[in-house]
VOGU-3710 file (C-alpha; in Angstrom, 3 decimals, decimal comma):
1> mkrtkiiell> 2,404/-37,698/-3,263  3,315/-34,420/-2,435  1,594/-31,517/-3,971  2,849/-29,327/-6,749  1,474/-25,683/-7,341  -0,364/-24,648/-9,969  2,235/-21,916/-11,088  4,595/-25,070/-11,706  2,650/-27,306/-12,998  1,736/-24,665/-15,875
11> rgelvgqqvn> 5,399/-24,340/-16,482  4,706/-27,699/-18,474  8,192/-29,327/-17,410  6,454/-32,021/-15,666  4,055/-33,410/-18,618  3,898/-36,941/-18,517  4,447/-37,426/-15,141  1,728/-38,156/-12,141  1,329/-34,890/-10,095  -0,943/-33,929/-7,058
21> vkgwvrtrrg> -2,354/-30,634/-6,964  -4,780/-28,813/-4,393  -6,527/-25,904/-4,717  -10,318/-24,570/-4,830  -12,888/-24,902/-7,367  -13,865/-21,614/-9,939  -15,838/-23,325/-12,032  -17,084/-27,148/-13,293  -18,491/-28,028/-16,907  -18,999/-30,692/-18,890
31> nkavafialn> -21,689/-33,568/-20,298  -22,657/-36,965/-19,180  -19,417/-38,686/-19,877  -16,663/-36,286/-18,900  -16,277/-32,706/-16,042  -14,083/-30,220/-16,816  -13,005/-28,505/-13,112  -11,597/-25,257/-13,041  -8,685/-25,539/-10,379  -6,866/-22,448/-8,655
41> dgstihnlqv> -4,329/-22,550/-5,619  -3,800/-18,891/-5,164  -0,261/-19,461/-6,482  -1,327/-17,782/-9,678  -4,079/-15,776/-11,619  -4,260/-18,753/-13,761  -6,562/-21,771/-13,392  -5,726/-25,366/-13,900  -7,922/-27,487/-15,449  -8,731/-30,885/-14,309
51> vadlanfsde> -10,500/-33,704/-16,343  -12,582/-36,000/-14,743  -14,047/-39,202/-16,644  -17,416/-39,587/-14,803  -17,221/-43,553/-15,472  -14,406/-43,172/-13,088  -16,054/-41,462/-9,939  -19,134/-41,335/-8,481  -22,173/-38,927/-8,593  -21,991/-38,405/-5,251
61> liskittgaa> -18,638/-37,245/-5,315  -19,234/-35,572/-8,172  -22,417/-33,637/-7,074  -19,751/-32,248/-3,896  -17,845/-30,232/-6,844  -19,084/-27,028/-6,812  -17,461/-23,581/-6,812  -15,648/-22,511/-3,945  -15,435/-26,271/-2,880  -11,635/-27,651/-1,803
71> lsvdgqlvss> -10,196/-30,363/-3,838  -6,822/-32,705/-3,763  -6,837/-34,370/-7,145  -4,091/-36,709/-8,182  -3,729/-37,628/-11,958  -1,523/-37,213/-15,156  -0,300/-33,909/-16,166  -0,797/-33,813/-19,988  -0,590/-31,239/-22,925  -3,938/-29,900/-23,322
81> qgqgqsveiq> -5,888/-30,639/-26,689  -8,733/-27,382/-25,536  -8,109/-23,683/-25,814  -7,056/-21,570/-23,085  -4,409/-23,615/-20,884  -1,325/-25,498/-22,363  -1,676/-28,406/-20,113  -4,217/-29,836/-18,201  -4,678/-33,292/-15,045  -6,008/-36,202/-16,466
91> asqievlgta> -7,863/-37,033/-12,724  -7,486/-40,833/-11,464  -8,446/-39,767/-7,665  -10,773/-36,638/-6,416  -10,972/-35,746/-2,606  -13,313/-33,452/-1,646  -11,376/-31,619/1,339  -13,893/-28,786/2,249  -17,339/-28,391/0,580  -19,248/-25,111/-0,613
101> dpqtyplqkk> -23,004/-25,184/-0,410  -24,144/-24,069/-3,782  -27,395/-22,032/-2,631  -25,384/-20,000/0,096  -21,739/-19,801/-0,861  -21,503/-15,668/-2,373  -18,769/-16,275/-4,701  -20,975/-17,793/-7,845  -19,616/-17,342/-11,399  -21,114/-14,382/-11,915
111> ghsleflrei> -19,961/-10,763/-11,614  -19,578/-9,502/-8,092  -19,336/-5,455/-7,351  -16,367/-4,437/-5,803  -18,660/-2,352/-2,240  -20,065/-6,171/-2,615  -17,141/-7,571/-1,848  -15,743/-5,176/0,757  -18,833/-6,435/2,693  -17,749/-10,011/2,311
121> ahlrprtntf> -13,275/-8,843/3,095  -12,948/-12,917/4,347  -13,930/-14,506/0,991  -12,878/-11,948/-1,650  -8,748/-13,139/-1,501  -10,359/-15,981/-3,427  -11,834/-13,984/-6,630  -9,687/-13,328/-9,219  -9,202/-9,911/-8,901  -8,202/-9,845/-5,237
131> gaiyrirhqm> -5,953/-13,000/-5,507  -4,161/-10,963/-8,079  -4,206/-7,491/-5,768  -2,569/-9,334/-3,174  0,371/-11,041/-5,427  0,981/-7,671/-5,670  1,144/-6,714/-2,465  3,673/-9,581/-1,662  5,725/-7,928/-4,368  6,289/-4,860/-3,877
141> siaihtyfhe> 6,820/-5,845/-0,201  9,614/-8,162/-1,567  10,417/-5,161/-3,807  11,115/-2,336/-1,433  13,204/-4,426/1,041  15,443/-5,655/-1,755  15,919/-1,951/-2,307  16,946/-0,865/0,961  18,957/-4,421/1,624  21,115/-3,966/-1,532
151> rgfiyfhapi> 21,908/-0,220/-0,675  23,003/-1,198/2,816  20,142/0,449/4,523  18,882/-0,805/8,205  15,567/-2,165/8,718  14,466/-0,232/11,654  11,544/-1,236/13,583  9,822/2,189/14,966  7,134/1,793/18,173  3,540/1,352/17,370
161> itgsdaegag> 2,627/3,144/20,526  3,864/6,382/21,213  3,487/9,387/23,250  4,415/11,916/20,357  2,157/13,567/17,422  5,001/13,526/14,654  2,545/15,310/12,162  1,344/17,605/14,620  -2,419/17,184/13,826  -3,551/15,536/16,639
171> qmfqvttlpl> -5,741/12,657/14,500  -4,096/10,263/17,021  -6,288/6,827/18,330  -5,424/6,761/22,081  -4,596/4,202/23,765  -5,474/3,356/27,380  -6,183/0,485/29,719  -8,671/2,993/32,010  -12,399/1,564/32,363  -14,231/4,212/30,170
181> eatprlqdgs> -17,109/3,886/31,447  -15,513/5,042/34,702  -12,212/6,956/34,277  -10,681/7,946/37,681  -10,277/11,624/37,322  -8,165/14,326/39,253  -9,347/17,010/41,849  -9,705/19,707/38,538  -11,437/16,602/36,481  -9,014/15,931/34,220
191> vdygqdffar> -8,296/12,287/33,598  -5,491/10,630/35,960  -3,316/9,272/33,486  -0,973/8,525/36,771  -3,601/4,850/36,761  -3,360/4,369/33,297  -0,847/1,666/31,965  1,792/3,712/30,408  0,838/6,420/33,394  0,933/9,013/30,582
201> ptsltvsgql> -1,181/9,542/26,910  -0,369/7,393/24,490  -1,155/6,845/21,465  -1,277/4,837/18,031  1,568/6,452/15,908  1,049/8,113/12,559  4,930/7,656/11,873  7,635/6,137/12,293  9,353/9,022/11,292  10,544/10,310/14,603
211> egemaamalg> 12,486/7,521/15,864  13,669/6,932/12,577  16,066/10,003/12,243  17,575/8,690/16,020  17,972/5,664/14,313  19,731/7,310/11,332  21,991/9,549/13,754  23,689/6,361/14,325  23,365/3,639/12,211  23,611/6,056/8,501
221> aiytfgptfr> 21,210/5,129/6,665  17,735/3,140/7,603  13,986/2,476/6,495  10,985/1,427/8,436  8,340/-0,301/7,218  5,167/-0,766/9,135  1,956/-0,213/10,126  0,398/3,322/11,325  -2,899/4,843/12,428  -4,753/8,565/11,476
231> aensntarhl> -7,923/9,088/13,179  -8,785/11,313/10,086  -12,922/11,601/9,663  -11,960/11,170/5,904  -14,560/8,748/4,236  -12,845/9,035/0,694  -11,820/6,718/-1,781  -7,714/7,800/-0,735  -7,683/7,688/3,329  -7,691/4,641/5,633
241> aefwmiepev> -7,649/4,730/9,227  -4,961/1,515/9,429  -2,261/1,857/6,485  1,206/0,923/5,585  4,478/3,385/5,740  7,882/2,889/4,327  9,930/5,560/5,703  13,722/5,809/4,980  16,266/8,188/6,954  19,504/8,931/5,668
251> afydindnmd> 22,643/11,148/7,935  24,332/13,611/5,750  21,474/13,926/2,855  20,076/17,159/1,870  17,014/17,885/0,035  18,847/17,064/-3,605  19,711/13,509/-2,087  16,585/13,200/-1,289  14,635/13,560/-4,462  17,418/11,500/-5,828
261> laedfikhcv> 16,704/8,926/-3,472  13,236/8,812/-4,043  12,589/8,728/-7,543  15,080/5,933/-8,108  13,179/4,362/-5,472  9,666/4,175/-7,111  10,616/3,773/-10,427  12,549/0,732/-8,923  9,034/-0,111/-7,113  7,458/0,502/-10,398
271> rwaldhcwdd> 10,056/-1,832/-12,444  9,342/-4,560/-10,168  6,053/-4,828/-10,244  5,931/-4,683/-14,673  8,889/-7,670/-14,396  7,137/-10,018/-11,176  3,846/-9,223/-11,509  2,930/-9,376/-15,225  0,720/-11,758/-15,257  -1,731/-10,179/-12,678
281> iqflsehfdk> -0,700/-6,695/-13,902  -2,110/-7,393/-17,459  -5,321/-9,093/-15,591  -6,293/-6,016/-13,636  -5,367/-3,604/-16,628  -8,053/-5,598/-18,892  -10,847/-6,055/-16,398  -10,244/-2,408/-14,532  -7,795/-0,135/-16,114  -7,194/0,469/-19,612
291> elidrlrfvl> -4,078/2,170/-19,149  -2,673/0,819/-16,474  0,415/-0,797/-18,203  0,909/2,704/-20,177  1,083/4,218/-16,846  3,482/2,424/-15,263  5,943/3,146/-18,655  5,071/6,051/-18,241  6,847/6,416/-15,086  9,408/4,697/-15,977
301> ekpfkrmtyt> 10,381/6,472/-19,019  11,379/10,012/-18,161  13,031/11,761/-15,508  10,695/13,386/-12,561  10,304/17,256/-13,156  11,915/19,132/-10,356  10,231/22,591/-9,487  9,313/25,243/-6,669  5,918/25,382/-4,863  6,128/28,969/-6,255
311> egievleqak> 6,492/27,861/-9,941  3,739/25,277/-9,539  1,567/28,064/-8,174  2,376/30,087/-10,884  1,783/27,319/-13,681  -1,587/26,967/-11,896  -2,625/30,882/-11,756  -1,520/30,663/-15,208  -3,587/28,038/-16,515  -6,566/29,400/-14,937
321> aagrkfefpv> -6,143/32,319/-16,363  -6,305/30,729/-19,705  -9,348/29,249/-18,471  -9,174/25,881/-16,991  -11,408/25,398/-13,540  -10,315/24,050/-10,437  -12,865/23,638/-7,578  -10,175/24,494/-5,322  -8,394/27,599/-4,751  -5,122/28,360/-6,275
331> ywgadlaseh> -2,869/30,945/-4,387  0,622/31,300/-2,597  0,000/29,943/0,557  -2,516/27,309/-0,195  -2,024/23,629/0,713  -2,334/21,913/-2,851  -5,103/20,135/-4,289  -5,030/16,371/-5,796  -6,718/18,208/-8,627  -3,841/20,671/-8,792
341> erylveehyq> -1,340/17,826/-8,454  -2,808/16,071/-11,397  -2,452/19,093/-13,349  1,080/19,506/-13,459  1,611/15,748/-13,812  -1,254/14,583/-16,273  -1,496/18,203/-18,307  1,418/20,505/-17,745  4,503/18,222/-17,839  3,336/15,144/-18,484
351> rpvivtdypk> 5,545/13,486/-16,418  5,625/12,723/-12,481  6,676/16,280/-10,560  8,390/16,472/-7,484  8,002/20,086/-5,948  9,594/21,684/-3,756  10,565/24,680/-0,957  6,961/24,798/0,410  5,642/27,455/2,723  6,606/26,908/6,009
361> eiksfymkln> 2,679/27,227/7,509  1,467/24,135/5,682  4,237/21,631/6,628  5,326/20,119/9,358  7,543/21,891/12,453  10,738/19,215/11,326  11,500/20,591/8,098  14,681/22,604/7,965  13,474/26,430/7,317  15,371/28,030/3,781
371> ddgktvrgmd> 16,822/31,458/4,293  13,832/33,208/3,090  12,258/32,385/6,325  9,001/31,260/4,419  9,568/28,451/2,994  11,165/24,941/4,100  12,941/22,044/2,514  9,933/19,397/1,734  9,190/17,869/-1,113  6,077/16,114/-2,381
381> vlfpkigeii> 6,654/13,456/-5,461  3,217/13,490/-7,394  1,908/11,007/-9,658  -0,621/10,484/-12,524  -4,061/9,314/-11,106  -2,784/9,591/-7,718  -1,283/13,040/-6,955  0,779/12,973/-4,387  2,562/9,509/-3,597  6,056/10,282/-1,624
391> ggsereadye> 5,870/13,212/1,301  8,934/14,366/2,663  12,516/16,673/3,224  15,496/17,617/4,482  15,083/17,383/8,430  16,169/21,132/10,631  19,308/20,093/12,112  19,258/23,410/14,040  18,661/22,771/17,884  16,728/26,145/18,488
401> klrlraeemg> 15,580/27,115/14,953  13,163/23,398/15,460  12,232/24,160/18,973  10,808/27,148/18,216  9,144/26,010/14,926  7,706/23,227/17,774  6,200/26,011/19,919  4,963/27,927/16,860  3,058/23,907/15,745  1,735/23,362/19,142
411> vpdkdiwwyl> 4,215/20,995/20,062  5,174/20,560/23,525  8,716/20,311/24,619  7,943/17,637/27,053  6,541/15,267/23,976  9,517/15,817/22,549  12,231/16,511/24,341  14,027/13,463/23,223  13,716/14,606/19,489  15,293/17,940/20,193
421> dsrrygtaph> 18,140/16,296/22,255  19,040/15,078/19,087  19,959/18,205/17,701  22,687/18,847/20,762  24,226/15,619/20,268  26,276/15,586/17,338  23,632/16,742/15,129  23,882/16,762/10,926  21,893/17,263/7,860  19,496/14,313/7,434
431> agfglgferl> 16,605/13,862/5,546  13,866/11,518/4,330  10,306/10,528/3,380  7,444/8,689/3,798  5,643/6,269/0,940  2,350/5,536/1,861  2,047/1,564/0,637  -1,489/1,380/-0,289  -1,187/4,693/-2,532  1,693/3,269/-3,828
441> llfvtgmani> -0,491/-0,010/-4,551  -3,606/1,995/-5,884  -0,837/3,087/-8,518  0,684/-0,129/-9,553  -2,753/-2,014/-9,264  -4,939/0,629/-11,064  -7,866/0,177/-8,376  -9,600/3,168/-7,573  -10,462/2,654/-4,273  -7,647/2,483/-1,525
451> rdvipfprtp> -10,007/-0,192/0,434  -9,259/-2,708/-2,497  -5,745/-2,199/-1,941  -5,581/-3,481/1,784  -6,948/-7,146/3,038  -9,565/-5,847/5,821  -9,831/-1,459/5,277  -10,309/0,053/8,693  -12,473/3,419/7,295  -14,273/5,647/9,730
461> rnaef> -17,413/3,578/11,349  -16,068/0,097/10,142  -13,631/-2,327/11,834  -14,947/-5,112/10,482  -13,436/-8,701/10,638
//
């Protein structure tokens, strides 16, 4: 008999029919006459109850049906008489596909801390919590591809191994085949990269933006969506060493077009989550964040407030003068901390905020310089609870200005000659932004730690699994 997924059986359309279901045991309870088995196959947050008349099954078989065991069950799907489920299976045949020793299986029927579950990340997808998170992660991926595809964007694959530092921060993982215990050296003591695989220093990428800009200059509108890496020694709840980025780049866009795209895109993603992940979001709201659903709707209900960095600093300084305490200093030229961003969103404007026109000293070399010579056409989208969720800019299209800014920021011409070249041949205004996928998932799931929205987190001193 062909297997039917639990999510399909729970719709009730097959009541009265013989079906086969396969999944893992969540719990088993009952008495001497009957066993009630809660089965889950990952297709939904909800379990399917299997009712087994013990007169029809051996004690040996029933003893193997413990939490974590994998089963194949044949039986009739019937309307349920009990509370909590609309249908159940009256089992006629049960096969134990895989046992789980109850003495050692770590996911027993009790509460487990998220910290403990990180230690067994290979098993945590079997919990209700992480099943919900990973289904939402899948749906958000579909939402992203759907949004751009329907609007004529080209999905562009930027390289993961690169010779350039897009951020200019130097926090990159080096890629090499040279033996670390006997690295070849030149006469001056420096590493002889001529003997390395690529014959030059290379690293894992921190962004696909620079390559994405090259594609936008030919294809008009593109987006990248792939893994990126940053060797930043930040062991916080908001940082990962390996994470996924969505980066659209659009030719002939200015900063205002970019803001319009960012707001429309992020609202699309949130709306998709509410439309396609309701059961999982409701579960996470009940167990982790009571305000989650209201916060998601909050983003959809109001237009985003748009303001300059200078206006934002003025608001923060006024708040400080009125007695609002901030841990980090507030002054023109300082980078906004998460507490500043959240104050603007959650307390002052009570809506998502897009901040533009940052001081050039705190932004990347590729952002277009404003006429004042002090600020650049950068933009950050700020969300409740998260702070910055999107960062982007109108890109500098002038060859000489871009070259000088790169020089000021310590980015050598030899590393970005090809990027500078694009400003010599048919340059055009263009803009784009980056959305950290895991930051989006933090917002949509209500989880507090970014390690809990990616299957196998990579953080300082941790590359387990």
